[in-house]
N, C-alpha and C positions, 0 to 999 in steps of 0.2 A: 754284124756285115751288114752289105746292103744289098739290093737286087734290081737288075736293070728293068724288071717288071714291074717294080714299084713305082707308084706317082711321085710327085714332089714333095706332095701333103704328107707321106707316108714316110720317106726319108728324113723330112725335116722334125717328125714328131719325137719328141721327149715325154712318153707317156708317163701317166701317174705311177708311183709305187703305192700299193697299197700295204694296211698293216700286213705283218705276217699272219698266218694261219697254220699254226705247227699243229702235225699230227700226232705227238708226242703223248704217252699217256703219262698224268701225275703232274702235268705243267699245271703253273698258277699264271693264268692267262689275262693280264690288265694292260695290254697294248692296244686294244681296238675300240674302247669304250662300249662294249657291249653290255646289256643288262645282266646283272648275275643273277636275277630273279626266275626270269625263264618268263612266257607270255600267259596270259591268263587262261586258266584252265575253260573257260567259257570259248575264248579263240581256237583252242586246239578241239574241241567239241565241234564248234561251226566248222571247221576245216573236215573233219572225218564225216560230218553231215554232209558235207559236197562232195564227197568222195562215192559218186554213185555213175550211172549210167549217163547223165546230162555233162559228164568229161568229154563224150563223142561229139559234142556242140562248141561249136564259139563262143566265148563269154560275152557277155554285155559291151561294146564298144564304148559307151561311153559312161560307164559304171554308176550310172545312174543312182543306186540306192546307195552307195558307198557316199557318193558327192552328196547327194541328198542328208544321209546320216552325219556327216564331216559339217556341212551347212548347219545342221539342227545345233550341232555341238556348238560352233561359232557364231550362231545368230545369223548368217549370212544366207545368201540364196544359194541354191546349185549351180547357177551361171557365175558364181565369183568363186568356184571351186575346180581346181584341176587337181589329176591324180595321175600318176606314171610310176614306172617300174624302179621303184627308190626313188630317192632323192636326188642320186645322182644324174639319172634321165632326163631327170625334172628340170635340174640346173643346165643340162646341155642344151635341149629346147629352150631355156631362158636367154641362154647364148644366143645361139642363132637367131632366134625371133623378136626379142625385145633389146639385145644391146648390139648386136653388128650392124652398126649406123654408119659405118665409114668414118667414125671418130674414136678418140681415145677413151677408155673406160678405168674408173678409178676403183682400185681395192687396196687393205692394208699390206704392208709389204711383207709383216708375217700373218699368215691366214691360211685358210684352206688351201692347199697346195695344187687341187687339180683346178683354180680358177686360170692360173695362166696355160696349164693345160689344154681349156677350155680354147681360149685366145689363140692359141697356136692352129688347134682344129681348124678353126673357123675364122683365121687371116683378122683377129680381131687386136689393135693396137692397144697397151695398156699401159696404165701408169700407175707405179706402186705408192701408197703415201706411208713413211714411216711413222711407226709407233713411239710414242715417247719413251723416254727411259725407263719408266715402270711399264711397259709394253700395253701402254692405254691407247685407243684411238683417239686421236686429237679433232677435232669436230670443226675446228677453225680452218683446218686444211681442206674441208670438203665443203667449206660454204667462200673459201675466199674469193675474190672478185677478180684477183690476179690468173683464175682457171682459165685455162682454153676452153674450146666449145668441146664438150665430152658428149661421151654416146651412153653413158649409165654409170650407174654405181651399186657396188655389190660388197657386202662384208656379212661377216656371220656375230650372231648377238644370243649369247655369249662367245665370242671369237675363239677360233680353233686354231693353233692349240693351247692357247695363254690361258682361256677360261674366263676371261675378262669381262663384264657387262657394261653396255651401254645404256645408261638412263634411255627413259622412253621420251622427255623432253629433249633432248640432245639427237634423237633420232630425227623426232618431227622437223628440228631447226634444219637438220641435211635435207629433209624431203620438201621443204617449205622453198629453201632455197634455189632447189631444181624443178618447177611445174613441170617443164617439158621435156623431162628427163627421166627416165626410169630408174628408182630406186628398190634396189632388192635386199631385203633382209632377210639372210639363210637361218632360220632359228631352229637347228638341228638340236639343239639343247635346251633350247627355251625352258622345258618344263623342268628344269633342275634349280631354276633361281632366278631367272630373269622375266622382265615385265613383257609379255606379247606386245608386239606392235599391230596386231589385228585391229584393234579400236580405230587406228589411223586410216583402216580401208573407207570409211564412212566418210571421212574427210578428203583425201585426197584421191585423187584418179590414176597418179604417178606411180603408186609406193604397189610392191608385190611382195610377199611373203612365201618363204618355202619352209618345209618342215618334213620331219621325218618317222616313221614309224620303228625305225632302227634301235631307238636308243630310248626312250622313255617307255614305250609300249612294248619292247623285249621281241620285237620282229625283223631283226637283222636279217635272218635267212628267208624272210618272206618277200623282202623287196617290196615296199611299197613308200612313195613318196608323194607330197601333194604341195600344189601352190594356191594361194590364196589372193583375190585381188577385184579391180575393175574388171567388169564381164568384159569390154574390149581387150585386155590384156590377157584373160583367160583364153578367149576367141584365136587369139594369135598362136599359143599354145596349141592348142586343139587341131589350129590348123598345119604345125609340125608335127604335131602326131599322125594326123591323119595322112599325111606326106610319107611318112614313114615306117607306123606300124600301129595300124587301128586297133589292135588287142595287147594292148604293154599289159595288161595285168589279167591273168588267169583265173579261173574260178576258184581255184582254192584262196588265191589272195585275195580276190574279193569277199569273198565269205570270214575270211580270217579279220583283215583289216576291218570292217564293218562291227563285227562282234568286239574288237579292241576298243573302240569308241562307244562301244554301248555298254563297257563295263568300267563303270567312273569307279567304282570302288577300289578295285584291284589297283587300277593304274594311281591312284592318288596314294595307296598303300606303298604300292613301290617304289614311287618317287619320294614318299618323305622318309623310307629305308636307306635310300641313298643318299639322301641330303644329310642324315645321322651320321652314317658312317663319313661320311664326306669331313664333318666336322671332328670327329674322334681322329680318323687319319690326318687331318692336318696339324693338330695339336702333337699326335705322336711324333710325326714329322718334323715339326719344328722343336721339339724337345729333342732330336737327335741331331740338331745344327744344320737343317734344312731351311731356306728361305722358300715359304709357299706363297704365290700369289692367289690372292683371293679370288675362287672359282665359283661362277655361276652354273658349271656344268658338271658331267657326272665324271669327272676326272680331275687331278690336280697338275699343276705344272710347277716344276720344284728346281731347285740347284741346292747345291751343298757349300757350304763354307770353306771346306777344306779339300773334299773329294770331287773328281774330274767326274763330265755328266758321261763320258764313252765308259769310263771305266769304273763307275758304278750299274750302269748298263750290261755290261760284259761280267760284271761280276754277279750280278743279280741271274742272269742268263744262265749261269755255270751253275747255280743253284735252284734251276728250274722254275724262275721266277721269270717272267718275260713282262717288260714296261716299253716304251717305246722311247726313241734316242732320235733328236735330229740332227743330222752331220749339216747344220745352214748356218751362216754368219748369224751374229746376235743371239743364237738360241742354241749353240752346240754342248753348252752345258748344261742342261736343261734335260729332267726327264720328264714325259708325259705318262701320270700313274692314273690309267682306270679304276673308280671304287670299285672294290667286288665285293665279296660277301664279307661278315666279321672274321669268319675263318682264313679266306684268302690275304684280307688286309692284313691278319695275323702272322701268316707266311711270309709276306712281305717283309713286315717288320723285323721278322727274325733273322731274315737273309741279310737285313738291312745291318744289325746290330752284329753279326758275323764279320762282316766287310770293314764295318768301323771300328770294332777292337782291332782290327787286324794293321 
């Protein structure tokens, strides 16, 4: 239902639908790409240490220590780092501050489904570029001389929900072809197998990279995201932030996120576990008749030769195993399966064996 009190913007919006967060006990939750291993103990300790009288004070509006920590980690300067309340907020600022030029922007037709929602919210025209038959981004489409004047380009790498990785040289081709246009690489899953585009920041002033602490650093519940790029691009995001909310990250988030970047050993160990489990799960699913797309993310995108995607999703749900099904053209037969612990992955396979035997 609509209300006459709503603005036209609200009336016309079709909001993003997040993955289900069920409250049941005993569920195997493999639907929202959360890290199964939890955050670093040093993160938990840092948050606990921040639980003191200082909570009565506002946090640092510039997040200076966190930005300095991230800058050191990636061999950048703090002026090349922006942080916000989850990568979704960072992306919202990117769309409003860097992509809203009155010209259409480009992104893949199968990609992060928040992109068209941002375009609706901010009145940005967009054109989707079709993935090929193997669900790969076709670089030629983004560098074609037949393209109209565009306002920007954005795509995830690895792509979501497919998990496909675009090589760094292909990304550079796109950036070089549009020197006066912002090219945004959404690297929410980069730590699980892709090659980050961060080195390109030193060579190109039109590239912006967004990342998240929700996946590889196991902090989906803390809500911290970041953007990396030329200082002038970062300044645009700061201007948007300070015109919206000067304090997007609270003291606990700042402490926890800083500790997450400082604990390199834990980060590398958990990423390696997930990559190893991804390979084992890929093999096990292939042996059960699934077509598994090569993935550089912490999830797999799969179809079965003889079973429908919706039927498998519902059958798994009936056995308390939750995966993601997208009822959308071209991918409605696919399931997206988050990589879990060995125990969770074994439960998934056991449930699938019941369905496939039936």
